[in-house]
N, C-alpha and C positions, 0 to 999 in steps of 0.2 A: 455185152461189155463194149465200151467204146473203143474204137480204133483211133488212136490219137497219136499224133507226132509230138515227141518231147524234144525240147532243145534248151541248151544251157545258156546260149547267147545267140545274139543276132547272126554272128558268123556261122554258126551251126545251122541255124534256120535257113539262111541263104546259101549254105554249102558253098562258101567262096573258095576261089583257088587257093588263096593264101591259107585258108582253113584247112584244105585238102593237104597242102604241103607240110602244114604244121603237124598234122596227124601222121603223115607219111614218115616224118623224121621226128620221131618221139624223143630220141636222144640226139639233139642236133648240136652238141657242143664236145670239144675235146676235153679229155681230163686234164686236171691242173698239174701236169707233169712237165717238167722242162728237162730237155735232154742234155746231157754233158758228156764230152768226149773222154772225161776221165771215170764217168760212172760205167761200171760193168763193161770195161774196155773190151768190146767184142765187135766184130764186123758182120755177123750173121744176123739173119731175120728174127733169130730167137731173142734178140734185144727187143725188137719191136713187139714180139708176142708177149714178152714180160710186161712190157709198158702197158700194153691194152688188157692183159690179164687182170692187172689191178695195180694201181700206183702205190698201194701199201706194201706190195712185194718189194718194190725198189726202195720204198722208204725204209723197210725192215733190214734191207742190205747196207743202207747208209748207216743206220743206227746201230749196226751190230758192234761197231768198233767204239761206239760212244758209251762212256760210263754214266750210268744214271745216277741222279742225286739220292744220297742217302736220306730216307725217311723213316724216322723211329715212332713207333706207337707207344704213347704213354698212357699207362692204365691209371685207374682212379686209385688215389691213395686214401682219400677220404670220401668215399661215394655218398651223394646226397641221399638222404633216407627215402625221398619219393621218387628216385630215378634209378631204373635198372637198365644198364646198357643194352640196346637191341629191342627193349620192350616200351611200346608206345603208351602215353598217358592221354587221356581225353578229358576235355574241360568243356562244359556247357557255356555258351556266350551268345551274343546277339549282334547282327549287323543291322545297325540303326544309323544309316547315312543318309543325309538329305530326305529323311522321312520314310524311307524304305524300312520294312520291319520283317526281318528274317531270324528267328531264333536257330542257332547253329551248335554244333559240336566241333571242337577244334582238337585236331590230333597233333600231339607233341612227341618228338623224339630227342632224348637227351636235353631237354629243356627248351627245345626249338619248335614253335609252331611250324608245321609243314604242309597241312591239308585241312580244309574246312568241309564239313558235311552239314546237311540241314538236320534240325533236331526233330525227330519223327514224333516226338511226345506233343508237339505243338499242333493244336487242331486248327490254327489259322493257316499255317503253311504245309503241315503234314510231312515235313522233312524236305520240301522243294528248296531249291536254290536258283540262282541265276548266274549268269557268266560274271557278273560284277562281284557277286558274293564269293564265287570260286577263286577269282583273282585277288581278292582283298588281302591274302596272306602274302602275296608278293609286295604289296604296298607297305607292309611292316618293315620290309628290308630295303625300303627305297633309299638309294645312297644321297639322294637330294633332300632328305628330311632335315629340318632344323635340329641341331644337335645340343644347342645351349641357349639360355636366355640371352637376349641382346638389348643393347642401349644404343640407339644411333647406328645400328648395324655392327657393333662391336660386342663380342663376347663379354658377359659379365656374370655375377653370381646372383642367385636367387635373393640373398640377403640384400644386395645393393639394389637390385630391381624393386624388391617390396619397399625398400626405404625411400627410393625416389618416387614410386608411384603413390605411396602413402603420403608423401609430403604434397604431391600435386593434388591428390583428392582432398586434402585439408583445406587447401586455398583454391578450391575449384572454382567457385563464383558463377555457377551454372548448372544446369541439370546433367546428369550422366545418362548416356543411353548405351543399352547393350544390344547389339545388333548380331543376330544368329540366324541359322537355317532353322528349320523345323525341329524342335526338341521334343523327344518323345517320353524323356525320363521325368517322372513326377518329383523325383528326389533333387534332381538338378533344378527343376523349376522353382523348388522351395529355397534352394540355395541363392538362385537368382533374386527371388523375392526379398530374402534376408538382406542380400548386398544393396539392392536398389532402395530399399526402405531407409538406408542410411542417408541418402542424398535427396532433398526435397526435388518434387517435380520430375524425377527420374522415370525412365520407362524402358520396356523390353520391346524391341521391334523385330519381328520375325520376317525375313526375306528369303523367299524361295527363288532359286535361280531360274527354274522353270516354274512358273506360277500356276497355281489352281485357285487363285482368288476368285475367279468368276463363279466356280462352283460353290464356294463357301457363302458369297454374297447372295447368290440366287437361292441357295438353301435357307439362309436367313429370311429372304424375302417371301419363299414359298412356305415354310414350316416354322419360322421363328427360331431356328437353330443354326448359328454360324458353325456349321460343323459338316463333316462328310459321313454319310451312312456307311454301313457295312454292306457290300454287294455280295450276292450269292448267285454266281453263275452256275453253280452245280443245281440250282432249282429251276433254271429257265430252259424251257423248251424252244424258245425263240430269243435270239440275241441280235439286237440292232445296235450297231456302233457308228456313231457320226464322228469319225476321225480319232477315236480313242484306241491307241495302241495298248490295249490292256495286256497283251501277251509279251510285249517288249519293254515298254517304258512308263506306261500309264499307272500312276499310283504305287501299287504294290504287285508287280507282275509275277513274283513267285507264287503269292496267294491265288491270283486270278488264273494263272495257268493250271495250277492244281485243281481249281474248281471247274474251269472250262473243260479240262481234259476228261473229267468224270462223264460229261455227257457226250463225249466224242468217241468214246469206246463202244464197240459194237458186240452185243450179246448175240450169238449165233441163234440161240433158241428163241429169242424175242428181239429181232433186229430193230432198234430205233436209236435216233441220235438227235441232238438239238439241230436246230436251223439257224444259220449265222448270215446276217445281211450285213454289209459293210459299205459306208459311203465316206469317201475320201478324196483328197487332191494328189497325193502321191502314193507309191506302192510301199506300204508299211508291212511289218511282220505279221501283224493281226490280219490285215487286209488279205495278205498272201494266203492265209488260212481259212478265209470266209468261203461260204458255199456259193454266195452270189455277192459280187462286188461292183460298185458303181462309182464313177469319178465326177467331180464338180470343182469348180474354182473355189479358193478360200473364201471369197466374198459371198458365195452362194450357199454357206454353211447354214446360216439363219433361214433362208428360203427353203432348204431342204427340211429342216426341223418344222417349220410351219406347214409345209406340204404334208408332212406325215401327221402332224396334229389335226390338220383339216380333214385327212383321209379317214382319221379315226373318229370323226364326228366332232371335233373341237370347233367352237364358235369363233374361228379366225378367218381372216381373208389372207389366203396365201398367195404370193406372186406366182406368176405363171413360170413354169420350168419349160425352157426351150429344148432342152435335150430330151429327145423322145424316149431314149433308153433309160435315162435318169428317172423320168417320171414314171415310167412303168415299173422301175424298181421300187420306188416309194409306194406305188399301189400295192405291189406284191408284199412288201414289209408290213404294211398296214393290214393287209388281209390275213397274213400270218399271225400278227398280234391279237386280231379279234378272234381268231379261231383258237388262241391259247391264252385267254384272259386269265390273269393271275399266275401265269407261268411264262411271262415275257419279261424282258430286261431291256432298257434302252440306255446306253451310255454315250457321253460325248467328251471329246478331247479338246473342245473349245474354251477359251478363257474369256468368252464374252458373257456377262451376267445375263443378258436378255435370252441368248441361245440356251444357256443352262436352265433358265426358268421354263422355256418351252419344253425342254427335255422332261422337266419335272412334271409339267402338265401332261405330257405324253404318258409317263410312268403312272400317274394318277389314274388316266383314263385305262390303261392296261392292266390295272389291279396289281401293280408291282409291289407297292408299299405294304410290307408285311408278309411278302412272299419271297420275292427275289431281292428286296431292298429292306434292310433291317434299320429302323430308326431307334430301336430300343438299345442297341450297342452301336456306338458311333465309331468311326475310325479317326485316328489322330495323325494320318500320314502327311498332310499338309496343312499348314497353320497360318501362312503369310498372307497379308493384305496389301496389295500393291499401293494402294493411296498412302498408307502409312510409311512405306519405303520412300515414296516421292516426296511426302511431307518432311521426312527427316533429312533428305538431301537439301530441300529448301530451307530448313532451319539451320543446317550445317553452313550453308552459305550466307545466311543472315546473321551468323555469329550467335545463335541461340542454343548452341550445344557446348557444353563445358568439357565433356570427355566422352569418347567414344571407345567402347571395348567390342571388339570384333572377333567372333568365333565361328567357323565353319563356312563362311561366305567369302566371296572375293569379288565385291562390287567394282573395284577398280578394272576388272576384266569382263565381267558378265552384266554389269548394269547397263541399260539401254543408252544412258548418257554418262558414261564412265567420266567424261572429262569434267562435267559439272560435279560429280561425286569427289574427284581429285581436288577440284578447286575449293569445295566446301571443307575437305579433310584438312586443307592448310589452315583454315580458321579455327579448328578445334584445338583447344589448349592441350588436352591430354589424349593421345591416340595410342591404344594398346591392341596388339593383334595376338590372339591365342592360336593362330593358324600353324600347322605343322610343316609348313613349306614356306620359302621366302617368295611367295607368289606376288601378284601384281599389286595387291593391297597391302601386304605385309611390309614391302619395301618402303611405302609411304608412311608407316607408323614409326614414331620414335622408339617406342617399346615392343619387344618380341617376347612373349611368355609362351613358348610352344607346349601344346598339349600333347598327352600320350596318344599313341595309336590305340584303338579300341581293344585290340589284342593284349595291351599292357596295363589296361585300366580297369576299374571297378565301374559299375553302373546298373541301372535298371531302365527298362522301356515298357511303356503301355501302348502297344500298337492300336488296339481296340479297347474300349471302355471294360475295365475288368480283366483284361488279357495282358499279364505281365511276363516279361522275359528278362533274364539278368545277364550281366556282363562281369566276367572275372579275369584277372590277369592270367595269361597263359605263359608269359615270360616276364622276367624282370625288365624294366625300361631299359632300351638299348642306349639311350643318350640321357643328357642332363634336362630331361623334360619334366613337366610337372601336369598333374591333372588341372583341367580348367576350373573345376570346382574348388580345388585347393587353393587356387589363386584368389577366386572370389571370397572364400572364407577367411583368407588371411587378411585381405583388404578391407573387410567388413569388421575386423576385429575379433572374429570367432576363432578360438584356438583348437577347436575340433578338426581333425584330418577328415578328408573326404570319405575315406573307407570307413571310419568310425561313424561319421554322419550317416551314411548309407545303412550300415549295420544296425544302428540305433533305430532308424526309422522303421526298418522291417521287422526287427525284433519286437518293438513296440506293436506294430500291426498284427503280427502273427501270434504274439504272446509268449513265444518260446525260443530259445537259441537253436534247439534241435530242428525246429520247423524252418528256421532260416537256413540251416545247413542242408536241409532236405531240399529247399527251394534252389539254392546254388547247385546242388548235385543235379536235380532234374532240368534246371535252367528255365523253368516256367512255374507260373501259378495261373490257373485259369478256373473260371467258375464251372459249377457242375454242368454237365451236358444235358441237352433235352429242352432248354429254355426256348419258348416260341419267339418267332421274330416279331418285332414290333412295328406298326405302321405309324402313319403321321396323317394329319389332316392338311390337305393342300389349300392354301389361300394366296396363291400369287396372283399379281395382277397380269393376266395373259394378254389383255388388250393392249395395256401399256408396252409391254414387251414387244408384242407384234408390231405396234407402230414404229417403235424405235429400229427394229430390224428392216422393215419397209423403207424407212427413211435413210438407212445407212449408205454411205458413199458406194456407188456401183463401181465394179472392177474395170480395169482397163484392158487393153489388148493382151498383156502379159502380166501374171501375178507371181508373187514370191511367197513361199512358205518355208518355215524353219521347223526342224525336227531333231530328236535326239537319236543317236545311234545306240544300238543295243549294247556295245562293249564299254565305251567311255562315258556315255550318257551326257551330263551337262559339262563335262570338261574337268571335274574334280579328280577323276581317275585317269587323266590324260598321261601321266608319266608312268603307267603301268605297261610295260613292253608286251605282257601276255595279251592284254586287252586291245592294244595297238595293232598287234599282228593277227588278231583273230578276225577272219574275213567277215564283212558285213553280210547278214543273211540274205539280202536281196541283191546287192550289187556285186558281192564277192571281192570287194576291195579292202585293202588293208592300209593302214599308216597315213591316211589323209582324208580331207573332205573335198567335195567337189560339187559342181552344179548338175544335179539330175534333171535330166529333160526327156521329152518323148522322142520318138524317132522322127515324127512329124515336125517337131519344132527345131530338132538338130539340122534338118534340111534347109532351114531358113538361114542357118549360118554356114552354109556350103559343106556340111559335114554329111555327104552321102554315105550311104551304107555299103561302102566299097570293100574290097578285098582285105584291105589292111586296118579297117577301123578297130576291130576287136582283138586282132592278133598283136598288133603293136601297142606297147604301152603308152606311147606319146599321144597325148589327146589335145585337142584345140582349146585354147584358153578363151573364156569369155570375160568381159567387163560387165558386171552386173550392177545397176543402179536402182536404189529404191529409198524413199523416206530421206532423201538428201545425203545417202551415204553411198559408197561404191566399194566393190571388191573384185578382184580377178581370181577365177578358179577355173580348173579344166572341166571341160564338158563331158558328161557321162551319159549315154543313152540307156534309159531304163524303161523296159517294157511295162506298161501298166500305168504310166504318168498321164495326168490330164495334159491334153496337147498345149494348153496355154499356160502352164505353170511350170516354174522352176523351184526345185527344192534343195535346200542347203542344210547340212548338219551343223549344229553347234557344237561347242566343246573343243574346237581346234583353234590354232593361232595364238597359242599361249607364248609368253615371253621365254627368254633363254633361261631365266632362273628356274623355271618350272621343272627342269630336269632334261636329260639327254633324249628321253622317249618323247616328251611332250614339247620341249622347246622348239619354236619356230617350225612346227609341223602344221601344215594346213593354214586356213585363214580363219579370222574371228568373225562370226557371223552375227553376234550379238548386237552390233550396232544397228542392225536392220529392225530390231525390236522397237515398238513405239508405245506410247502411253495415251489412252484415250480419255484420261481424265478420271477413269475408275479403276481400269485393269490394263494390263499389258497385253498388247496384240502381238502375236507371232507370225504375222504375215502382212504383206504389202500388197494393195490392190492395184498399184500403178507402177509396175517395174519396167525397166528397159534392160536389153541385153546386146552386146555387139561383140563380134569376133575381133581379137586383138591381132591375130597373125601368128602369136606365140604358141608354143606347145609345151606340155608339162607331162612327166611321166607318172602313171598310176600303177600301183602294185596289185593288179587284178589276178585272182587265181582261177577264174571260170574257164580260162581256155586252156589250162594246164593238162586237163585229162579228157580224153573223149572216148566214147564207146563206139564210134562210127556207125550209129544207127542201129546198133544191136538192142533188144528189147530189155529194159532195166526196170521200169515202173509199170506196175499193174493197177488199174484204177477202173472203178465202175461207179454207179450212183446207187443210193439206198433203194429206189424203187425196183431197179433191175437186180440188186442182190436179194431183195425179198422174193422177187418171182422166180429166180434161178440161182441160188448160191453157188452152184458148182460152175457157173459160167466163168468165173474168174480164171479157172485152171483148166479150161477146156483144151488149152494149147498142150497140156500135159499127156493128151490122149496119144499124141504122135509117138511118145516114148514106147508105146506098147509093141512097136515094130521090132524092138529089141528083145523083148520077153516079158514075162509077168513081173520080173524084179528088175527095174532100171539100173539100180545101184550095181548089182551083181552082173547082169547079162550084157550091159552096154559097154564092156571094157574087156581088154585082154589082161589087165591086172588082176591079181587075186584080191579078194575082199578081206581086209584085216578086220577082225573083231576086237571089240572093246568091252571086255568082261567086267571091268570095274567102272570107274568113272569115266564117263564121256561128256565133256563140256560143250555147251551149245547155248545160242543166244537167238532171241526173237525181237524184231523191231517192228513196232506198229506205226505205219505211215499215217494212220489217222490221228495219233496222239504225239508225233514228232512234229513240233511247231517251228523247228529250225533256229532256236534260240541261241545254241552255241554253248550252252553250260556244260554239256559233255565234253566238248573240245578243250575248254579251259581246266576241267576237272581232270581230264587225261593228262594234260601238259603237267598239272601240278603233282599228279601222282607218279608219273613216269619219267620226270625230268626232260621232257621234250624240249629242244632248244629253241630259242629266239634267233632269227637270222637276219632281220632288218629288211627294210624296204627294197634295196637293191638286189638282194639275193631272192626276194619273193618275185620280183619282175623277170628274173632268170629263170624261175620255177624250182627254186630250192627250199620252198617252205617244208617244215619238218612235222606238221601235225600227224598224228597217228589215226585220228577220226576226223573226218571232214564231213560237212554237211553239204552235199550236192543239191543245188537248187535248179529245178527244171520247169520251164515254162511250156505250155501247150496252148493251141488256138490261136486267136487273133493277137497280133502284136500290140494293139492299142488296148486290148481288154484280155490279157492271157490269165489262164489258171496256173496255179503254182503248186508244185510238189516238192517237199523237202525229203531227202533220203540220206540218212547217215551211212558213210561208207568207211569201212575199215578193214583190216585183214579179215578175210573169211575163214581162215583156219580149215582149208580145204583138206578132206581126207584123201583126195587124189591130186595133191597140190602140184601145179606145174612148176612152181619156183624150186621145189626141192630136188627133182631130178636133173637140173641143169647147173647146179652149184658145182663148180669143179673141185672144192674143198670140203664139201659137206657142212658148210656153216649153216645152213637151214634144214632143219630136220623136223620129223614128227614124233611126239611123245606118244606115250601108250595111253595117254587121256585125250588124244585128239587135238592137242594144241600144236600148231605150226611154230617151232622154235627157233630162235637165233642165237648161234654161239657167236658172240661179237669178237672174241679173240681169234677165230678161225677165219673170219670174213676178210677177204682181200679186195673187194670193192669192184668186182667185174661188172656188176649190174645185170647179169644174165637174168637173175631172179626177177628183177624189176621188169625187165624186157618181156619176160614170160608170164607175168602177172596179168591176168585180164580185167582185174579190178582196180589196177593202178593205185596200190596202196602202200608200196614200200618205198622208203626214204633213204636217200643216201646222204651221208655227212660229207658235203662237199669242202667244208671247212672244219677247223677245230673250234667249234663253238664253245667249249666248255673247258679248255686247258686240259684234256684228257690224255694227250700224247706226250712225248718226251722232248718235243722241239720248241724252244723258247719263242721263237718267232712265228709259230704257226697259229697262234691264238688270234681268232676273229671276234673281237668283243663288240656287243651290240648293246647300247644304251645301259652301260654299266652291269650287265648281267654277270660279268665275271669279277666284279668287285667282291672282296672278301665278306662284305656284309650281305650282298645279294645272294651270294652262294649258300648262305644259312638255310634257304628255302628248299634246298636239294633234299630229295627223298633218300636216306642212306640205303634203303632196300633195293634201289634200282641203280645200276652202274651208269655213269655218264659215258656216251659212246665217243669215240675218237674219229678222227678224220679218216675217210675212205671206207667207212664201216657202214653197212646197211642196217636198217633198222625199221620196226613196224609194230603194230599191235601185238601184245603178249597175253591178251585176256587178263591183264594184272595178275600174272603167274605168282607174284609175291604174295598177293592177297589170298589166292588159292591156296598156296602152301601154308599160310598162316591159319587159315580155317581148318585145314586138314590136320595140322599139329595141335591145334586147339582141342579138337574132337579126339584125337589119339590121347592126349594127356588126360582127358576126361574118361577115357576108356569107353567111348561110345562111337557109333558111325556119325559122320557129319550130317547135319540136319540141313533141309533145303532153305536157302535164304542166308546161310551163314557165310557163304562165299559169294561176295558181290563186286563187281567191277566199278571202277570209278565213275564210268559214264553212266552206268545203271543207277547208282546212288544220287547222281547230280541231276537226273531228269526229273523236272517238276511234275510231268503228266504221266509218269511211269510208262513210258513208251518202250523201255527195254526190259526184257525179261531174261534172266541168266540162271543156269544151274546144269544139273546132271540129267541129261536126257534119258540115261538108263533107269532113272528113279521114276517109277511110275505114280508116285506121289508128288513129284516136283511140279512146280508152276510151268516150267519149260516144256515138259512131256504133256501136260494137260493142254497148253495152248496149241501145241502141234498136232495132237492126236485126238483131242476131245472138243476143246471149246472153240478153236478156230481153224479146223482142219480145211474148210472151204476157202478161207482167205489166204492160207499160208503158201507162200512160194519162195523159191530160191532164185537169186539173180544168176542169169546166165547158166540156168540149170542144165540146158542142152549140152554144154560143154563137158559135162560129166567130170567136173573137178570136185563134186561133192563137198560144197561149202558147209561149214557148222553153223552158219548164220542165216536164218530165215526171215523172211519179211512178212508182214501182213498187209494185203492190198489196201490201197487208199479207197475210201468210200465218201462220196459228196452227197450231201442231202440237197439235191436240186432237181428242177423239173426236167431239163434238157441239156445237153452240152452246147455250149456257144458255137455257132457257126461262122467260122472265119471266111470272108470273102477274098476272092481273088489270090487264093494260095495253091490253086491247081498246078501252076508251073513250078512251085516250090516242091510239091510233092513228087512231080515227075523228076526234078533234079535230085531230090532226096533218093529215090528209087535207084537212079542212075549211079549216085554216088556209093549207094550199098553194093551195087553190082560191081563197081570199079574196085572197091577195096575187098 
């Protein structure tokens, strides 16, 4: 097994003095406690003892004489027929935003949606979700949503709005254009067609904020179909990605993560896994999970594609690849594809038609069509054509558009030439926005007709051909909004309501009301399983595409590339505090965008890797110029970046109207997008950057926890694992010095038996991709607080489960491991025996529990926790205590509307109280009680944690370790016994969470040069600590 050094950040790699000081002073701030002469009038040291024992002790003393407000519980007088207090209802629905297709199940309590899970009946996603899907329930309760129709920004009635819009349409005098994002609903498209048919020369333009137009046009040129095929990563033994972040943001990541994860699991009896090559310009989530990763400039994407086609035997002349390592990587990928013909898949994130056509040619040679690519069932995830959007803007400016109806898009913010769009909109006689926020585009429209949130609405979605999922209201509309389809129906003279229209469509298709009811209950309709994948005949002009790639403008000394973050994506979800505060999987940064650069490039701006760079939040600001635009952003060093590339996330820099979480956070990078006459380019080949001398604070979380050189991650290669599967745990041999039974013999404490249920969890590092869905799922389920950027900077983030990101190897080309870290529920927990008031204790089922009303906030438990997973409520984030002035509200999270998202099964914690993972004990109790009421033992899989259910790749297994038929028992004792290990097992804290070692399918570990002195420093630091 490889002996590797893992590091969270550059400060840990270099073991700087500031890092050593930071580690030494883990709790380096005073408690928020103000002394007063009148408080506990005493002159003895006991006063100071109480102060540091816990500031809630003193708070309780003050509060003792305060009369608490009277709060009366009002029971139901006329209880709704379908609502039983304390009992959740579940409704099938669909997350179909910006083309993503995720069938879901929505949990409601007392009529309030509070949690979203994946619909496991869907064969497309298999119950997988993403962080965005998990966070969508909070967007329902967004306090900045539009609450009524408007005319000229002033509230009006729907009757008056219909009257004025109808009159304007009657005297239109020009074509009407409906501008939307990708629409997956066939019924909605039928409504749109009926509406546009009323007005001559009218049309529907689809505009995708982040475009896939290049793929659509290349497929049309290659196969005669302007469509996207269905990709099947689960059938691929070799995956080659040219900048496609398919685990994070590309097309439908929930679907692709599920598929990809299937071939990353290791069967101990027959160890094999897919081989993943990744070529990109920045460090993406998918690139971080690759077996072999190579970097290049954005302008070299076409050259890489041509070189790969040439290596496979394609009749093209590929430009020379100057980077020796990159050239070798292309040859290795080609060799792997040849060895796995018909079992390989090549995907690209480029929006260049020519690059995508070359990728189609590669897949054709690789035998992918009909095996890993299905052309019989096409995907509808993206439908926008960039040239149509550009033509619309030209028509608007020429006065050739009579009416513009806008739904689900915000071109005044994210169109590359937003100013031209705004000027054109002024020349449109009738402008109507259906958007649910007063966004940058809506404020420019005279009429506002806000649509429902999807959790309030009816609908259907066809993600793939023949694969349908349905949407139904999980709550009555919170505001005076109206379905987008209802507005179109009303304005086209159709008196049918949207819900009746939808129902009539499907009852007619299905032939029976009962089948429609069944479809709503299941949430999906899919074709029978077992259909063979369909191929397609490639007929693309390879020579023409190659010629255009070879004649493209060459890159300059510095290039710029734009990307989407996993959380807020293209910016539509920017006002979601959960997603804003979710640390980026790669940079571990919250609440901002920034300029990602390599360590080599950073030095050109005088940003040496000194003692304070990673420790202090203030980062040097760069002025970046490209395509005639400029922006100032803080510099952030990201290992794995190409040395001549700057990467900036889109989706930030929203206007103040976007909401408290999104407004004026970060900078807008969309102006850097350009139009090449056919498609949008999300890179610039000739950029410049200079240091401004200013500094800007970033909320990084990567430096908040350090294991000080202790072994945390175990990793090996597939080849080594096959040769000697027991090598992963050879270090456990040293435990034999304590006796045959390490659990019993290596301690003075007695061994407590768990005769009934003993809860345990296993996490597979091979299928944890670091996407963060579990983090947001936990936050939704357990009412985990949002603290805001300033508190994150101080180290006060509250997430119960964090995804630790470790680099290893060379700074310029590191390997990455993601490790979910949460309370380990240790059977010999060091936090339990130091609590002076017994607030943390151990249950008979092996759960490390917290009695919140006993906790006095000493933080002794956090100090004694080797995993750094306990969180102190430094503020009253949720209005949970009795002091009116204590509330620390972040982004309207304590608005009466937003608080509707809180889970009533989990108490909100008050200031000065410690909290951490509970294994979702409320879910465990519910599962036990359900089994008890049924008069039977609880079955394996009935009790599932929120993080487990959210994971797209099933990396988390949970259950009763005493049940020999349970999945968790089999993983630990039968299926994965050789890979299974416990973090910091030598401490004998006996954690209840085990991990499966990371395995890479690669030839050999990368050899970092010039790091000998760093290893020496590392060993010295370990000796010091």
